C-alpha positions in Angstrom: 90.3 104.6 103.6 87.4 105.7 101.6 85.4 107.0 104.5 88.6 109.0 105.7 89.3 110.5 102.2 85.6 111.5 101.7 85.6 112.9 105.1 88.5 115.1 103.9 86.8 116.0 100.8 83.6 117.2 102.6 85.9 119.3 104.9 87.3 121.1 101.7 83.6 121.8 100.5 82.7 123.3 104.0 80.9 120.0 104.9 78.6 120.2 101.8 78.3 117.6 99.3 80.7 117.9 96.4 79.0 119.4 93.2 78.0 117.1 90.3 80.8 115.2 88.6 81.3 115.1 85.0 79.4 112.0 83.1 81.0 108.8 83.2 83.1 107.6 80.2 82.1 105.2 77.7 85.1 103.0 77.3 86.9 100.8 79.6 89.4 97.8 79.3 89.0 96.7 82.9 85.5 95.7 83.0 84.7 98.0 85.7 83.2 101.5 85.5 83.4 102.9 81.8 85.8 105.9 81.6 87.3 107.7 78.9 91.2 107.8 78.5 92.6 111.2 78.1 93.1 110.8 74.2 89.3 110.6 74.0 88.4 113.2 76.5 87.3 116.8 75.6 90.5 118.1 77.6 93.4 116.3 78.9 92.7 117.8 82.4 89.2 116.7 82.5 87.9 114.9 85.8 86.2 111.5 85.3 88.7 110.2 83.1 91.2 107.3 83.2 90.6 103.7 84.2 92.9 103.6 87.1 90.7 106.0 89.0 87.2 105.7 90.6 84.2 107.9 91.4 85.6 108.3 94.8 88.9 109.7 93.3 86.8 112.1 91.1 85.5 113.5 94.2 88.5 113.9 95.9 90.0 115.4 92.8 87.4 118.1 92.8 88.4 119.0 96.3 92.0 119.2 95.6 91.5 121.4 92.4 89.3 123.6 94.6 92.1 123.9 97.1 94.6 124.9 94.7 92.3 127.4 92.9 91.4 129.2 96.1 94.5 128.7 98.3 97.4 128.7 96.2 96.9 130.4 92.5 95.7 133.8 94.1 98.9 134.0 96.2 101.6 132.3 94.0 103.0 135.4 92.5 103.5 137.0 95.9 105.2 133.6 96.9 107.6 133.9 94.0 108.8 137.3 95.0 109.3 136.1 98.5 111.1 132.9 97.3 108.8 130.7 99.6 105.0 129.9 100.4 103.5 130.8 103.5 103.6 128.2 106.6 99.8 129.0 106.9 99.5 127.3 103.4 101.1 124.2 105.0 98.7 124.0 107.9 95.7 124.6 105.6 96.8 121.6 103.6 97.1 119.6 106.7 93.7 120.6 108.1 92.2 119.5 104.6 94.0 116.1 104.8 96.2 116.6 101.9 99.6 115.8 103.5 100.7 112.2 104.0 97.8 110.8 102.1 99.5 107.5 101.4 101.0 107.1 104.7 99.4 104.2 106.8 96.8 105.5 109.4 98.5 103.0 111.9 101.5 105.4 111.7 99.6 108.5 112.0 99.1 109.3 108.3 96.0 109.5 106.2 95.8 105.9 105.1 94.7 106.7 101.4 95.9 104.9 98.3 98.8 105.8 95.7 96.3 107.1 93.2 95.1 109.7 95.6 98.6 111.0 96.2 98.9 111.0 92.6 95.9 113.4 92.3 97.6 115.8 94.5 100.7 115.7 92.1 98.7 116.0 89.2 96.4 118.9 90.5 99.3 120.9 91.5 100.8 120.6 88.0 97.4 121.6 86.5 97.5 124.7 88.7 100.9 125.7 87.2 102.0 126.6 90.8 105.4 124.9 91.8 106.0 126.5 95.1 104.2 124.2 97.6 106.6 121.2 98.2 103.9 118.8 99.2 104.9 116.0 97.1 108.5 115.9 98.4 107.3 116.1 102.0 104.5 113.6 101.8 105.8 111.3 99.2 109.6 111.3 99.6 110.4 112.3 103.1 107.7 110.8 105.0 108.2 107.2 103.5 111.6 107.0 104.9 110.5 107.7 108.3 107.4 105.6 108.1 109.5 102.6 106.5 112.6 102.8 108.4 112.0 105.0 111.6 111.8 103.8 115.1 108.4 103.8 116.7 109.5 106.8 118.7 110.4 108.7 115.5 107.4 107.8 113.8 105.2 109.2 116.7 107.2 112.3 117.0 107.3 113.4 113.3 104.6 111.9 111.3 101.3 113.3 113.0 103.0 116.8 113.0 104.0 116.4 109.3 100.4 115.2 108.6 99.3 118.4 110.3 101.5 120.7 108.2 103.2 121.8 111.4 106.5 120.1 110.7 107.9 120.6 107.2 110.1 117.9 105.9 113.1 118.0 103.6 115.8 115.6 102.5 119.5 116.7 101.9 121.4 114.3 99.4 123.3 116.7 97.0 126.6 118.5 97.7 128.5 121.0 96.1 130.8 118.3 94.6 128.4 115.5 94.6 125.1 115.3 92.6 123.7 112.4 90.8 126.6 110.1 92.2 125.5 109.6 95.6 128.5 107.4 96.4 130.7 110.6 96.3 129.2 112.3 99.2 131.6 113.9 101.8 129.0 114.9 104.6 130.1 112.6 107.4 128.9 111.8 110.9 131.5 110.2 113.3 130.6 108.4 116.6 131.3 110.3 120.0 130.2 107.9 122.7 126.3 107.2 121.9 126.1 110.4 120.0 127.1 111.4 116.5 129.1 114.4 115.4 127.8 115.7 111.9 129.8 117.9 109.6 129.7 118.9 105.9 127.4 120.8 103.4 124.3 120.3 101.4 122.9 122.1 98.5 119.7 122.3 96.4 117.5 121.2 99.4 113.7 121.7 98.4 111.7 122.9 101.3 115.1 123.7 102.8 114.4 127.2 104.1 111.0 126.3 105.8 111.9 122.9 107.0 111.6 121.8 110.5 113.4 118.4 109.9 115.7 117.1 107.4 117.0 113.7 106.6 120.5 114.0 105.9 122.5 111.6 104.0 126.1 111.1 105.5 129.1 108.9 105.4 129.4 106.8 108.7 132.1 104.3 107.6 134.9 105.3 105.3 136.7 101.9 105.6 133.7 100.1 104.1 134.6 97.9 101.0 132.4 100.3 98.9 131.0 103.7 99.6 127.5 102.5 99.2 128.2 100.4 102.3 129.2 103.2 104.5 126.2 105.6 104.2 123.6 106.3 106.9 120.6 108.5 107.2 120.0 111.1 110.0 117.2 113.1 111.1 118.4 116.7 111.9 116.0 119.4 113.4 116.1 123.2 112.8 117.7 124.9 115.8 120.2 122.2 116.5 123.5 123.8 117.4 125.9 123.9 114.5 123.0 123.5 111.9 123.1 126.4 109.7 120.7 127.2 106.9 122.9 129.5 104.3 120.5 131.1 102.1 117.5 130.5 99.7 119.1 129.8 96.3 118.1 132.1 93.3 116.9 129.8 90.6 115.7 130.3 87.0 112.5 128.6 87.8 110.6 127.2 90.7 110.6 130.7 92.2 108.3 130.1 94.8 109.9 126.9 96.1 112.4 127.5 98.9 115.5 125.8 97.9 118.4 126.4 100.3 122.0 125.3 101.0 122.9 123.7 104.5 126.1 123.7 106.6 126.7 121.3 109.5 129.6 122.4 111.8 130.0 119.6 114.5 126.3 119.1 115.0 125.7 116.7 117.8 123.0 114.2 117.1 121.8 111.8 119.8 121.6 108.1 118.9 117.9 108.6 118.3 118.7 110.6 115.2 119.9 107.8 113.2 117.2 106.6 110.8 117.1 103.0 110.3 120.3 101.0 110.7 123.9 102.3 110.6 125.5 102.1 107.1 122.3 100.9 105.5 121.4 104.5 104.3 122.5 103.6 100.4 120.1 100.7 100.6 117.2 102.9 101.9 117.9 105.4 99.1 117.8 102.8 96.5 114.4 101.4 97.7 112.8 104.7 97.7 114.0 106.3 94.8 111.8 104.8 92.2 108.9 106.4 93.8 110.7 109.7 93.7 111.2 109.4 90.0 107.6 108.3 89.5 106.6 111.5 90.9 108.9 113.4 88.8 107.3 111.6 85.7 103.8 112.2 86.9 104.4 115.7 87.5 105.9 116.0 84.2 103.3 114.5 82.2 100.6 116.5 84.2 102.5 119.8 83.4 102.5 118.8 79.8 98.8 118.3 79.8 98.4 121.8 81.4 100.7 123.4 78.7 98.9 121.6 75.9 95.3 122.9 77.1 96.8 126.4 77.9 98.2 126.6 74.2 95.1 125.0 72.5 93.2 127.9 74.2 95.6 130.5 73.0 95.9 129.5 69.4 92.1 129.4 69.0 91.8 132.8 70.2 94.9 134.5 68.7 94.6 136.1 65.2 97.2 136.2 62.5 96.9 136.8 58.7 93.0 137.3 59.1 92.3 134.0 60.8 93.1 132.5 64.3 96.5 130.8 64.5 94.8 127.4 65.1 93.5 127.6 61.5 97.0 127.3 60.0 97.8 123.8 59.1 101.2 123.8 60.5 99.9 124.6 64.0 97.3 122.0 63.8 99.8 119.4 62.9 102.2 120.4 65.9 99.0 120.1 68.3 98.3 116.7 66.8 102.1 115.8 67.4 101.8 117.1 71.1 98.8 115.5 72.0 99.9 112.2 70.6 103.2 112.3 72.6 101.3 113.5 75.7 98.6 110.8 75.6 101.3 107.8 74.8 103.4 109.1 77.7 100.3 109.3 80.1 99.5 105.7 79.3 102.8 104.6 80.2 103.1 106.6 83.5 99.6 105.4 84.4 100.8 101.9 83.8 103.9 102.8 86.2 101.3 104.0 88.7 99.6 100.6 88.7 102.9 98.7 88.9 104.0 100.8 92.0 100.7 100.4 93.7 101.3 96.5 93.9 105.1 97.0 94.7 106.3 95.9 91.1 107.9 99.3 89.8 111.5 98.4 89.2 114.6 100.7 89.0 114.8 100.7 85.1 111.2 101.2 84.5 111.1 104.1 86.9 114.1 105.6 85.1 112.3 105.0 81.8 109.3 107.0 83.1 111.5 109.7 84.7 113.7 110.4 81.7 110.8 110.1 78.9 108.4 112.1 80.6 110.8 114.9 81.7 112.2 115.2 78.3 108.7 115.4 76.8 107.9 118.1 79.4 111.0 120.2 78.1 109.9 119.5 74.4 106.2 120.4 75.1 107.2 123.5 77.0 109.4 124.5 74.0 106.8 123.9 71.3 104.0 125.6 73.2 106.0 128.7 74.1 106.9 128.9 70.4 103.1 128.6 69.5 102.5 131.7 71.9 105.0 133.8 69.9 106.4 136.9 71.4 103.8 136.8 74.2 105.0 133.4 75.3 108.3 134.9 76.4 106.3 137.4 78.7 106.3 136.3 82.4 102.5 137.3 82.8 101.8 134.4 80.5 101.6 130.9 82.2 103.4 129.1 79.6 106.4 131.3 80.2 106.6 130.1 83.9 105.9 126.5 82.8 108.8 126.7 80.4 111.4 127.7 83.1 109.9 125.4 85.7 110.2 122.5 83.3 114.0 122.6 82.9 115.0 121.2 86.3 113.0 118.1 85.8 115.4 116.4 83.6 118.3 117.4 86.3 116.8 116.5 89.8 115.9 113.0 91.0 119.0 111.9 89.1 119.8 113.5 85.7 118.4 111.8 82.7 121.7 110.7 81.7 121.9 108.6 84.7 118.5 107.3 84.0 119.8 106.1 80.7 122.9 104.6 82.4 120.3 102.7 84.8 118.2 101.5 81.8 121.2 100.4 79.9 122.7 98.4 82.8 119.3 96.4 83.0 119.7 95.7 79.3 123.1 94.2 79.2 123.1 92.7 82.7 123.4 88.8 82.3 120.4 87.4 84.2 
């Protein structure tokens, strides 16, 4: 794994050795390499911090940061107007080894570790560019195929997805069913060895560009509970009866191609069934903690970005004959923000450590998702306020970060549902 990731890193630097990294940190509780935690670092986004990472991760992070700076940031405003990123970007990400990082190399993935995937989530948040749906493609869609797919499905889809030539999506939400997955109406009925799929889905990330989508559908309406009658299907773009409605016009995530789907008597071969029949709800429950961890990671990383953006602004902006940062009320607000962000970072890093060894449970993932996304929205509100009227101008990064933050408390299961999951664990008799 180390060799393969380093090889990808050198590709990003044109075959040259990566530049010198920041000096190693002083404090560690792990007994290994001494590294600062974010609370003690010069900036919350510094490379070379946090004990969960290694020098190899730092080298990889430098390369990922360079990719976003050169291949994403300069074009993102154009993609926001188009409502989608370019397919060329996906193939560039594939060539640089940034897709399918945490998918085993025996399945055709990169074979890297979870922390390397987290670096990509974090660096995208630090770039303030929400358009590329890399995390959903690599760390939500691909694991379903790798974990539950047949050998034929894995061989067919994973290598193409790693190369960025096949873009993945997952369609769960319906116009009448959001967080309650047991309320879905899209259905698939057997016709010989085939399946006939009917229904509709909405809010599908990567939906407009996707080449294959995992569709959640009811396959047994007679099951003793809806959860026992749900299956997953791999539906490919171009199949007769599969209609992409439109790109949805959102208040944020402007460059992310979110779409609605319609399925009108789509004939699916038996090989389109992902995993076992009527086991779909079980698969969703197994994979949703990782999805919620991703949301929490992006949330705290976006908070770190907004904090640093705001710190720079208030140190330069003049008011009443001095900088805004000289005002005590602003200093106290910055102290509150940094403390909240660093405490949340410590918890989310702990969740990463748990998930790396398959010990992140449903309730803990729900805590991370709800807490970090709520924090992101509070940080966005306070940081925009510290920008004053200029924070309301789209040309300022904080304005975009503010509107992009809002949906984090909604998708992946609303934060109200997260509290239900946490409460259920609290009162449940062991």
